[in-house]
Structures are given as structure tokens and as C-alpha cells.
N, CA, C, O and the ligand as a Tripos MOL2 file, in Angstrom:
@<TRIPOS>MOLECULE
protein
  249   247    63     0     0
PROTEIN
NO_CHARGES

@<TRIPOS>ATOM
      1 N         127.1630  -39.8380 -310.6670 N.3       1 MET1
      2 CA        127.5340  -39.3980 -309.3230 C.3       1 MET1
      3 C         127.9820  -37.9430 -309.3570 C.2       1 MET1
      4 O         128.8970  -37.5790 -310.0960 O.2       1 MET1
      5 N         127.3430  -37.1390 -308.5690 N.am      2 ALA2
      6 CA        127.6710  -35.7180 -308.5490 C.3       2 ALA2
      7 C         128.9940  -35.4880 -307.8230 C.2       2 ALA2
      8 O         129.2660  -36.0870 -306.7830 O.2       2 ALA2
      9 N         129.7770  -34.6370 -308.3790 N.am      3 GLN3
     10 CA        131.0470  -34.3170 -307.7370 C.3       3 GLN3
     11 C         130.8480  -33.1950 -306.7240 C.2       3 GLN3
     12 O         130.1860  -32.1940 -306.9960 O.2       3 GLN3
     13 N         131.4280  -33.3890 -305.5760 N.am      4 THR4
     14 CA        131.3470  -32.3600 -304.5570 C.3       4 THR4
     15 C         132.3840  -31.2810 -304.8400 C.2       4 THR4
     16 O         133.5700  -31.5590 -305.0130 O.2       4 THR4
     17 N         131.9200  -30.0890 -304.8790 N.am      5 LYS5
     18 CA        132.8500  -28.9880 -305.1360 C.3       5 LYS5
     19 C         133.4350  -28.5010 -303.8130 C.2       5 LYS5
     20 O         132.7170  -28.1740 -302.8680 O.2       5 LYS5
     21 N         134.7260  -28.4680 -303.7850 N.am      6 ILE6
     22 CA        135.3950  -28.0140 -302.5590 C.3       6 ILE6
     23 C         135.8570  -26.5790 -302.7620 C.2       6 ILE6
     24 O         136.5490  -26.2540 -303.7270 O.2       6 ILE6
     25 N         135.4660  -25.7600 -301.8540 N.am      7 ILE7
     26 CA        135.8710  -24.3560 -301.9280 C.3       7 ILE7
     27 C         137.1590  -24.1760 -301.1370 C.2       7 ILE7
     28 O         137.2170  -24.4830 -299.9470 O.2       7 ILE7
     29 N         138.1630  -23.6890 -301.7930 N.am      8 VAL8
     30 CA        139.4450  -23.4410 -301.1270 C.3       8 VAL8
     31 C         139.5880  -21.9460 -300.9180 C.2       8 VAL8
     32 O         139.5950  -21.1640 -301.8690 O.2       8 VAL8
     33 N         139.7000  -21.5720 -299.6800 N.am      9 THR9
     34 CA        139.8470  -20.1550 -299.3590 C.3       9 THR9
     35 C         141.2260  -19.9250 -298.7560 C.2       9 THR9
     36 O         141.6180  -20.5880 -297.7960 O.2       9 THR9
     37 N         141.9240  -19.0120 -299.3090 N.am     10 GLU10
     38 CA        143.2490  -18.7150 -298.7910 C.3      10 GLU10
     39 C         143.1210  -17.7540 -297.6200 C.2      10 GLU10
     40 O         142.5610  -16.6650 -297.7520 O.2      10 GLU10
     41 N         143.6430  -18.1680 -296.4790 N.am     11 ARG11
     42 CA        143.5410  -17.3310 -295.2840 C.3      11 ARG11
     43 C         144.9380  -17.0720 -294.7470 C.2      11 ARG11
     44 O         145.5000  -17.8960 -294.0260 O.2      11 ARG11
     45 N         145.4730  -15.9600 -295.0940 N.am     12 GLU12
     46 CA        146.8110  -15.6160 -294.6200 C.3      12 GLU12
     47 C         146.7770  -15.1310 -293.1680 C.2      12 GLU12
     48 O         147.8160  -14.9940 -292.5220 O.2      12 GLU12
     49 N         145.5770  -14.8760 -292.6730 N.am     13 ASP13
     50 CA        145.4770  -14.3670 -291.3050 C.3      13 ASP13
     51 C         145.1740  -15.4770 -290.3000 C.2      13 ASP13
     52 O         145.0890  -15.2220 -289.0990 O.2      13 ASP13
     53 N         145.0120  -16.6920 -290.7800 N.am     14 GLU14
     54 CA        144.7580  -17.8050 -289.8650 C.3      14 GLU14
     55 C         146.0070  -18.6670 -289.7800 C.2      14 GLU14
     56 O         146.6360  -18.9670 -290.7950 O.2      14 GLU14
     57 N         146.3600  -19.0630 -288.5670 N.am     15 THR15
     58 CA        147.5460  -19.8820 -288.3720 C.3      15 THR15
     59 C         147.1290  -21.3050 -288.0270 C.2      15 THR15
     60 O         146.3160  -21.5060 -287.1250 O.2      15 THR15
     61 N         147.6720  -22.2980 -288.7320 N.am     16 PRO16
     62 CA        147.3480  -23.6800 -288.3730 C.3      16 PRO16
     63 C         147.9010  -24.0480 -287.0010 C.2      16 PRO16
     64 O         148.9100  -23.5030 -286.5550 O.2      16 PRO16
     65 N         147.2240  -24.9800 -286.3430 N.am     17 ILE17
     66 CA        147.6310  -25.4140 -285.0040 C.3      17 ILE17
     67 C         148.1370  -26.8530 -285.1010 C.2      17 ILE17
     68 O         147.5340  -27.6950 -285.7660 O.2      17 ILE17
     69 N         149.2310  -27.1110 -284.4380 N.am     18 CYS18
     70 CA        149.7550  -28.4710 -284.3890 C.3      18 CYS18
     71 C         148.7650  -29.3630 -283.6410 C.2      18 CYS18
     72 O         148.3420  -29.0140 -282.5380 O.2      18 CYS18
     73 N         148.3850  -30.5140 -284.2200 N.am     19 PRO19
     74 CA        147.4250  -31.3890 -283.5460 C.3      19 PRO19
     75 C         147.9980  -32.0630 -282.2990 C.2      19 PRO19
     76 O         147.2460  -32.6210 -281.5000 O.2      19 PRO19
     77 N         149.3020  -32.0170 -282.1270 N.am     20 TYR20
     78 CA        149.9300  -32.7060 -280.9960 C.3      20 TYR20
     79 C         150.1190  -31.7740 -279.8010 C.2      20 TYR20
     80 O         149.6340  -32.0500 -278.7040 O.2      20 TYR20
     81 N         150.8310  -30.6620 -280.0270 N.am     21 CYS21
     82 CA        151.1260  -29.7860 -278.8930 C.3      21 CYS21
     83 C         150.2120  -28.5600 -278.8720 C.2      21 CYS21
     84 O         150.2670  -27.7580 -277.9400 O.2      21 CYS21
     85 N         149.3700  -28.4160 -279.9020 N.am     22 GLU22
     86 CA        148.3940  -27.3380 -279.9950 C.3      22 GLU22
     87 C         149.0110  -25.9490 -279.9540 C.2      22 GLU22
     88 O         148.3940  -24.9930 -279.4850 O.2      22 GLU22
     89 N         150.2290  -25.8550 -280.4480 N.am     23 LYS23
     90 CA        150.8480  -24.5480 -280.6140 C.3      23 LYS23
     91 C         150.6300  -24.0840 -282.0460 C.2      23 LYS23
     92 O         150.4380  -24.8940 -282.9530 O.2      23 LYS23
     93 N         150.6620  -22.7920 -282.2320 N.am     24 GLU24
     94 CA        150.4670  -22.2580 -283.5730 C.3      24 GLU24
     95 C         151.6660  -22.5710 -284.4540 C.2      24 GLU24
     96 O         152.8180  -22.4530 -284.0390 O.2      24 GLU24
     97 N         151.3650  -22.9690 -285.6700 N.am     25 LEU25
     98 CA        152.4220  -23.3040 -286.6050 C.3      25 LEU25
     99 C         152.6720  -22.1110 -287.5220 C.2      25 LEU25
    100 O         152.1500  -22.0310 -288.6340 O.2      25 LEU25
    101 N         153.4780  -21.2000 -287.0220 N.am     26 ALA26
    102 CA        153.8510  -20.0590 -287.8550 C.3      26 ALA26
    103 C         154.7750  -20.5210 -288.9720 C.2      26 ALA26
    104 O         154.8860  -19.8690 -290.0100 O.2      26 ALA26
    105 N         155.4320  -21.6460 -288.7500 N.am     27 GLU27
    106 CA        156.2600  -22.2540 -289.7770 C.3      27 GLU27
    107 C         156.2600  -23.7580 -289.5470 C.2      27 GLU27
    108 O         155.9630  -24.2270 -288.4480 O.2      27 GLU27
    109 N         156.5870  -24.4930 -290.5690 N.am     28 VAL28
    110 CA        156.7100  -25.9480 -290.4440 C.3      28 VAL28
    111 C         158.1000  -26.3210 -290.9220 C.2      28 VAL28
    112 O         158.5880  -25.7750 -291.9110 O.2      28 VAL28
    113 N         158.7340  -27.2380 -290.2330 N.am     29 TYR29
    114 CA        160.0440  -27.6780 -290.6650 C.3      29 TYR29
    115 C         159.8840  -28.8430 -291.6200 C.2      29 TYR29
    116 O         159.0030  -29.6850 -291.4520 O.2      29 TYR29
    117 N         160.7230  -28.8800 -292.5980 N.am     30 THR30
    118 CA        160.7310  -30.0320 -293.4780 C.3      30 THR30
    119 C         162.1330  -30.6060 -293.5240 C.2      30 THR30
    120 O         163.1280  -29.9090 -293.3250 O.2      30 THR30
    121 N         162.1730  -31.8630 -293.7870 N.am     31 ARG31
    122 CA        163.4580  -32.5240 -293.8620 C.3      31 ARG31
    123 C         163.3750  -33.6080 -294.9220 C.2      31 ARG31
    124 O         162.4110  -34.3720 -294.9630 O.2      31 ARG31
    125 N         164.3610  -33.6710 -295.7580 N.am     32 SER32
    126 CA        164.3080  -34.6540 -296.8300 C.3      32 SER32
    127 C         165.5720  -35.5040 -296.8940 C.2      32 SER32
    128 O         165.6550  -36.4430 -297.6850 O.2      32 SER32
    129 N         166.5370  -35.1790 -296.0730 N.am     33 LYS33
    130 CA        167.7950  -35.9230 -296.1310 C.3      33 LYS33
    131 C         168.2900  -36.2030 -294.7160 C.2      33 LYS33
    132 O         167.8950  -35.5540 -293.7470 O.2      33 LYS33
    133 N         169.1610  -37.1870 -294.6400 N.am     34 GLY34
    134 CA        169.9200  -37.3850 -293.4230 C.3      34 GLY34
    135 C         169.2920  -38.3040 -292.3970 C.2      34 GLY34
    136 O         169.8840  -38.5540 -291.3470 O.2      34 GLY34
    137 N         168.0920  -38.8180 -292.6840 N.am     35 LEU35
    138 CA        167.4870  -39.7330 -291.7250 C.3      35 LEU35
    139 C         167.6540  -41.1940 -292.1420 C.2      35 LEU35
    140 O         167.1880  -42.1010 -291.4520 O.2      35 LEU35
    141 N         168.3170  -41.4100 -293.2680 N.am     36 GLY36
    142 CA        168.5770  -42.7760 -293.6950 C.3      36 GLY36
    143 C         167.4540  -43.3710 -294.5120 C.2      36 GLY36
    144 O         167.6740  -43.8860 -295.6080 O.2      36 GLY36
    145 N         166.2390  -43.2970 -293.9680 N.am     37 TRP37
    146 CA        165.1020  -43.9150 -294.6590 C.3      37 TRP37
    147 C         164.4020  -42.9490 -295.6020 C.2      37 TRP37
    148 O         163.4440  -43.3220 -296.2800 O.2      37 TRP37
    149 N         164.8690  -41.7330 -295.6460 N.am     38 LEU38
    150 CA        164.2840  -40.7700 -296.5770 C.3      38 LEU38
    151 C         165.1450  -40.6970 -297.8300 C.2      38 LEU38
    152 O         166.3610  -40.5240 -297.7600 O.2      38 LEU38
    153 N         164.5000  -40.8280 -298.9550 N.am     39 GLU39
    154 CA        165.2620  -40.8170 -300.1940 C.3      39 GLU39
    155 C         164.5640  -39.9680 -301.2330 C.2      39 GLU39
    156 O         163.3500  -39.7700 -301.1970 O.2      39 GLU39
    157 N         165.3590  -39.4760 -302.1490 N.am     40 GLY40
    158 CA        164.8300  -38.8350 -303.3470 C.3      40 GLY40
    159 C         163.9370  -37.6520 -303.0650 C.2      40 GLY40
    160 O         164.3230  -36.7080 -302.3750 O.2      40 GLY40
    161 N         162.7410  -37.7170 -303.6060 N.am     41 LYS41
    162 CA        161.8380  -36.5680 -303.5470 C.3      41 LYS41
    163 C         161.0180  -36.5350 -302.2690 C.2      41 LYS41
    164 O         160.3170  -35.5570 -302.0090 O.2      41 LYS41
    165 N         161.0960  -37.5890 -301.4700 N.am     42 ASN42
    166 CA        160.2470  -37.6340 -300.2840 C.3      42 ASN42
    167 C         160.7860  -36.7400 -299.1830 C.2      42 ASN42
    168 O         161.9960  -36.6350 -298.9790 O.2      42 ASN42
    169 N         159.8810  -36.1080 -298.4890 N.am     43 ALA43
    170 CA        160.2680  -35.2380 -297.3920 C.3      43 ALA43
    171 C         159.2300  -35.3810 -296.2940 C.2      43 ALA43
    172 O         158.0790  -35.7280 -296.5590 O.2      43 ALA43
    173 N         159.6350  -35.1150 -295.0710 N.am     44 ILE44
    174 CA        158.6720  -35.0690 -293.9860 C.3      44 ILE44
    175 C         158.5310  -33.6220 -293.5440 C.2      44 ILE44
    176 O         159.4840  -32.8450 -293.6070 O.2      44 ILE44
    177 N         157.3520  -33.2750 -293.1040 N.am     45 CYS45
    178 CA        157.2150  -31.9710 -292.4800 C.3      45 CYS45
    179 C         156.8470  -32.2040 -291.0230 C.2      45 CYS45
    180 O         156.0500  -33.0860 -290.7050 O.2      45 CYS45
    181 N         157.4250  -31.4190 -290.1600 N.am     46 PHE46
    182 CA        157.2110  -31.6350 -288.7390 C.3      46 PHE46
    183 C         157.1010  -30.3270 -287.9930 C.2      46 PHE46
    184 O         157.5120  -29.2690 -288.4690 O.2      46 PHE46
    185 N         156.5370  -30.4330 -286.8170 N.am     47 CYS47
    186 CA        156.2680  -29.2760 -285.9730 C.3      47 CYS47
    187 C         157.5720  -28.7450 -285.3800 C.2      47 CYS47
    188 O         158.3510  -29.5260 -284.8320 O.2      47 CYS47
    189 N         157.8290  -27.4510 -285.4750 N.am     48 PRO48
    190 CA        159.0500  -26.8870 -284.9000 C.3      48 PRO48
    191 C         159.0470  -26.8800 -283.3760 C.2      48 PRO48
    192 O         160.0990  -26.6950 -282.7640 O.2      48 PRO48
    193 N         157.8890  -27.0760 -282.7530 N.am     49 HIS49
    194 CA        157.8000  -27.0310 -281.2890 C.3      49 HIS49
    195 C         158.0160  -28.4180 -280.6750 C.2      49 HIS49
    196 O         158.8920  -28.5870 -279.8270 O.2      49 HIS49
    197 N         157.2310  -29.4010 -281.0950 N.am     50 CYS50
    198 CA        157.3220  -30.7230 -280.4740 C.3      50 CYS50
    199 C         158.0300  -31.7320 -281.3650 C.2      50 CYS50
    200 O         158.2640  -32.8660 -280.9480 O.2      50 CYS50
    201 N         158.3730  -31.3360 -282.5830 N.am     51 LYS51
    202 CA        159.1200  -32.1650 -283.5390 C.3      51 LYS51
    203 C         158.3220  -33.3730 -284.0230 C.2      51 LYS51
    204 O         158.8840  -34.2740 -284.6450 O.2      51 LYS51
    205 N         157.0460  -33.3990 -283.7510 N.am     52 LYS52
    206 CA        156.2570  -34.5280 -284.2250 C.3      52 LYS52
    207 C         155.9780  -34.3580 -285.7160 C.2      52 LYS52
    208 O         155.7930  -33.2450 -286.2060 O.2      52 LYS52
    209 N         155.9530  -35.4680 -286.4130 N.am     53 VAL53
    210 CA        155.7780  -35.4330 -287.8630 C.3      53 VAL53
    211 C         154.3190  -35.1510 -288.1910 C.2      53 VAL53
    212 O         153.4150  -35.8390 -287.7170 O.2      53 VAL53
    213 N         154.1100  -34.1370 -289.0040 N.am     54 LEU54
    214 CA        152.7560  -33.7470 -289.3920 C.3      54 LEU54
    215 C         152.3290  -34.3910 -290.6850 C.2      54 LEU54
    216 O         151.1350  -34.5490 -290.9390 O.2      54 LEU54
    217 N         153.2840  -34.7630 -291.5020 N.am     55 GLY55
    218 CA        152.8920  -35.3840 -292.7470 C.3      55 GLY55
    219 C         154.0980  -35.6220 -293.6510 C.2      55 GLY55
    220 O         155.2210  -35.1910 -293.3900 O.2      55 GLY55
    221 N         153.7950  -36.3240 -294.7120 N.am     56 PHE56
    222 CA        154.8220  -36.6230 -295.6880 C.3      56 PHE56
    223 C         154.4690  -35.9380 -296.9890 C.2      56 PHE56
    224 O         153.2940  -35.7340 -297.2940 O.2      56 PHE56
    225 N         155.4550  -35.5940 -297.7330 N.am     57 GLY57
    226 CA        155.1670  -34.9670 -299.0130 C.3      57 GLY57
    227 C         156.3760  -35.0730 -299.8990 C.2      57 GLY57
    228 O         157.3840  -35.6950 -299.5630 O.2      57 GLY57
    229 N         156.2400  -34.4480 -301.0350 N.am     58 GLN58
    230 CA        157.3610  -34.4280 -301.9330 C.3      58 GLN58
    231 C         158.0450  -33.0910 -301.7850 C.2      58 GLN58
    232 O         157.3950  -32.0460 -301.7580 O.2      58 GLN58
    233 N         159.3460  -33.1300 -301.6890 N.am     59 SER59
    234 CA        160.0940  -31.9290 -301.3560 C.3      59 SER59
    235 C         159.8910  -30.8230 -302.3900 C.2      59 SER59
    236 O         160.0150  -29.6420 -302.0670 O.2      59 SER59
    237 N         159.5820  -31.1990 -303.6270 N.am     60 ARG60
    238 CA        159.4020  -30.1520 -304.6240 C.3      60 ARG60
    239 C         158.1160  -29.3520 -304.3670 C.2      60 ARG60
    240 O         157.9610  -28.2450 -304.8830 O.2      60 ARG60
    241 N         157.2000  -29.9090 -303.5720 N.am     61 MET61
    242 CA        155.9660  -29.1990 -303.2830 C.3      61 MET61
    243 C         156.0920  -28.2760 -302.0790 C.2      61 MET61
    244 O         155.1970  -27.4710 -301.8160 O.2      61 MET61
    245 N         157.1930  -28.3860 -301.3490 N.am     62 MET62
    246 CA        157.2730  -27.5970 -300.1290 C.3      62 MET62
    247 C         158.3870  -26.5720 -300.1610 C.2      62 MET62
    248 O         158.5730  -25.8320 -299.1950 O.2      62 MET62
    249 ZN        153.6580  -29.6120 -282.1450 Zn       63 ZN63
@<TRIPOS>BOND
     1     1     2 1
     2     2     3 1
     3     3     4 2
     4     3     5 am
     5     5     6 1
     6     6     7 1
     7     7     8 2
     8     7     9 am
     9     9    10 1
    10    10    11 1
    11    11    12 2
    12    11    13 am
    13    13    14 1
    14    14    15 1
    15    15    16 2
    16    15    17 am
    17    17    18 1
    18    18    19 1
    19    19    20 2
    20    19    21 am
    21    21    22 1
    22    22    23 1
    23    23    24 2
    24    23    25 am
    25    25    26 1
    26    26    27 1
    27    27    28 2
    28    27    29 am
    29    29    30 1
    30    30    31 1
    31    31    32 2
    32    31    33 am
    33    33    34 1
    34    34    35 1
    35    35    36 2
    36    35    37 am
    37    37    38 1
    38    38    39 1
    39    39    40 2
    40    39    41 am
    41    41    42 1
    42    42    43 1
    43    43    44 2
    44    43    45 am
    45    45    46 1
    46    46    47 1
    47    47    48 2
    48    47    49 am
    49    49    50 1
    50    50    51 1
    51    51    52 2
    52    51    53 am
    53    53    54 1
    54    54    55 1
    55    55    56 2
    56    55    57 am
    57    57    58 1
    58    58    59 1
    59    59    60 2
    60    59    61 am
    61    61    62 1
    62    62    63 1
    63    63    64 2
    64    63    65 am
    65    65    66 1
    66    66    67 1
    67    67    68 2
    68    67    69 am
    69    69    70 1
    70    70    71 1
    71    71    72 2
    72    71    73 am
    73    73    74 1
    74    74    75 1
    75    75    76 2
    76    75    77 am
    77    77    78 1
    78    78    79 1
    79    79    80 2
    80    79    81 am
    81    81    82 1
    82    82    83 1
    83    83    84 2
    84    83    85 am
    85    85    86 1
    86    86    87 1
    87    87    88 2
    88    87    89 am
    89    89    90 1
    90    90    91 1
    91    91    92 2
    92    91    93 am
    93    93    94 1
    94    94    95 1
    95    95    96 2
    96    95    97 am
    97    97    98 1
    98    98    99 1
    99    99   100 2
   100    99   101 am
   101   101   102 1
   102   102   103 1
   103   103   104 2
   104   103   105 am
   105   105   106 1
   106   106   107 1
   107   107   108 2
   108   107   109 am
   109   109   110 1
   110   110   111 1
   111   111   112 2
   112   111   113 am
   113   113   114 1
   114   114   115 1
   115   115   116 2
   116   115   117 am
   117   117   118 1
   118   118   119 1
   119   119   120 2
   120   119   121 am
   121   121   122 1
   122   122   123 1
   123   123   124 2
   124   123   125 am
   125   125   126 1
   126   126   127 1
   127   127   128 2
   128   127   129 am
   129   129   130 1
   130   130   131 1
   131   131   132 2
   132   131   133 am
   133   133   134 1
   134   134   135 1
   135   135   136 2
   136   135   137 am
   137   137   138 1
   138   138   139 1
   139   139   140 2
   140   139   141 am
   141   141   142 1
   142   142   143 1
   143   143   144 2
   144   143   145 am
   145   145   146 1
   146   146   147 1
   147   147   148 2
   148   147   149 am
   149   149   150 1
   150   150   151 1
   151   151   152 2
   152   151   153 am
   153   153   154 1
   154   154   155 1
   155   155   156 2
   156   155   157 am
   157   157   158 1
   158   158   159 1
   159   159   160 2
   160   159   161 am
   161   161   162 1
   162   162   163 1
   163   163   164 2
   164   163   165 am
   165   165   166 1
   166   166   167 1
   167   167   168 2
   168   167   169 am
   169   169   170 1
   170   170   171 1
   171   171   172 2
   172   171   173 am
   173   173   174 1
   174   174   175 1
   175   175   176 2
   176   175   177 am
   177   177   178 1
   178   178   179 1
   179   179   180 2
   180   179   181 am
   181   181   182 1
   182   182   183 1
   183   183   184 2
   184   183   185 am
   185   185   186 1
   186   186   187 1
   187   187   188 2
   188   187   189 am
   189   189   190 1
   190   190   191 1
   191   191   192 2
   192   191   193 am
   193   193   194 1
   194   194   195 1
   195   195   196 2
   196   195   197 am
   197   197   198 1
   198   198   199 1
   199   199   200 2
   200   199   201 am
   201   201   202 1
   202   202   203 1
   203   203   204 2
   204   203   205 am
   205   205   206 1
   206   206   207 1
   207   207   208 2
   208   207   209 am
   209   209   210 1
   210   210   211 1
   211   211   212 2
   212   211   213 am
   213   213   214 1
   214   214   215 1
   215   215   216 2
   216   215   217 am
   217   217   218 1
   218   218   219 1
   219   219   220 2
   220   219   221 am
   221   221   222 1
   222   222   223 1
   223   223   224 2
   224   223   225 am
   225   225   226 1
   226   226   227 1
   227   227   228 2
   228   227   229 am
   229   229   230 1
   230   230   231 1
   231   231   232 2
   232   231   233 am
   233   233   234 1
   234   234   235 1
   235   235   236 2
   236   235   237 am
   237   237   238 1
   238   238   239 1
   239   239   240 2
   240   239   241 am
   241   241   242 1
   242   242   243 1
   243   243   244 2
   244   243   245 am
   245   245   246 1
   246   246   247 1
   247   247   248 2
@<TRIPOS>SUBSTRUCTURE
     1 MET1         2 RESIDUE 1 A MET
     2 ALA2         6 RESIDUE 1 A ALA
     3 GLN3        10 RESIDUE 1 A GLN
     4 THR4        14 RESIDUE 1 A THR
     5 LYS5        18 RESIDUE 1 A LYS
     6 ILE6        22 RESIDUE 1 A ILE
     7 ILE7        26 RESIDUE 1 A ILE
     8 VAL8        30 RESIDUE 1 A VAL
     9 THR9        34 RESIDUE 1 A THR
    10 GLU10       38 RESIDUE 1 A GLU
    11 ARG11       42 RESIDUE 1 A ARG
    12 GLU12       46 RESIDUE 1 A GLU
    13 ASP13       50 RESIDUE 1 A ASP
    14 GLU14       54 RESIDUE 1 A GLU
    15 THR15       58 RESIDUE 1 A THR
    16 PRO16       62 RESIDUE 1 A PRO
    17 ILE17       66 RESIDUE 1 A ILE
    18 CYS18       70 RESIDUE 1 A CYS
    19 PRO19       74 RESIDUE 1 A PRO
    20 TYR20       78 RESIDUE 1 A TYR
    21 CYS21       82 RESIDUE 1 A CYS
    22 GLU22       86 RESIDUE 1 A GLU
    23 LYS23       90 RESIDUE 1 A LYS
    24 GLU24       94 RESIDUE 1 A GLU
    25 LEU25       98 RESIDUE 1 A LEU
    26 ALA26      102 RESIDUE 1 A ALA
    27 GLU27      106 RESIDUE 1 A GLU
    28 VAL28      110 RESIDUE 1 A VAL
    29 TYR29      114 RESIDUE 1 A TYR
    30 THR30      118 RESIDUE 1 A THR
    31 ARG31      122 RESIDUE 1 A ARG
    32 SER32      126 RESIDUE 1 A SER
    33 LYS33      130 RESIDUE 1 A LYS
    34 GLY34      134 RESIDUE 1 A GLY
    35 LEU35      138 RESIDUE 1 A LEU
    36 GLY36      142 RESIDUE 1 A GLY
    37 TRP37      146 RESIDUE 1 A TRP
    38 LEU38      150 RESIDUE 1 A LEU
    39 GLU39      154 RESIDUE 1 A GLU
    40 GLY40      158 RESIDUE 1 A GLY
    41 LYS41      162 RESIDUE 1 A LYS
    42 ASN42      166 RESIDUE 1 A ASN
    43 ALA43      170 RESIDUE 1 A ALA
    44 ILE44      174 RESIDUE 1 A ILE
    45 CYS45      178 RESIDUE 1 A CYS
    46 PHE46      182 RESIDUE 1 A PHE
    47 CYS47      186 RESIDUE 1 A CYS
    48 PRO48      190 RESIDUE 1 A PRO
    49 HIS49      194 RESIDUE 1 A HIS
    50 CYS50      198 RESIDUE 1 A CYS
    51 LYS51      202 RESIDUE 1 A LYS
    52 LYS52      206 RESIDUE 1 A LYS
    53 VAL53      210 RESIDUE 1 A VAL
    54 LEU54      214 RESIDUE 1 A LEU
    55 GLY55      218 RESIDUE 1 A GLY
    56 PHE56      222 RESIDUE 1 A PHE
    57 GLY57      226 RESIDUE 1 A GLY
    58 GLN58      230 RESIDUE 1 A GLN
    59 SER59      234 RESIDUE 1 A SER
    60 ARG60      238 RESIDUE 1 A ARG
    61 MET61      242 RESIDUE 1 A MET
    62 MET62      246 RESIDUE 1 A MET
    63 ZN63       249 GROUP 0 **** ****
């Protein structure tokens, strides 16, 4: 099975858009403590505009 090569291009001039409120994400908020159900290395990242959660990750990666 041939492996598909993914090209990763770094674009510092492109701003990601929040899929919920469609505002530009010049920054993303992350939170790893204080919500009770978040423990250890887990963190959530969320939109600073609508506060909707964009994804989960490990806090050491963010
Ligand atoms: Zn948003």
C-alpha cells in the first residue's frame, strides 16, 4: 500500500477561521485546569470569540 505524502506548508500570513462563528482566529485560548473534568496533561482549546471548543490536546503541545 502506497503511503500518501502530505505536504505541510507553513503559512504565517493565513489566519484560521473558527468553524462556528467564522471569525478569524488570531489566537486560540487553551485551558487545562479548573473545569473539574480536565486533568493532567489534557487541555481544551477554544475560540476567544464564541468560546466554543475547537479541539482537545495535550497541554505540553500548546
Ligand atoms: Zn468562534
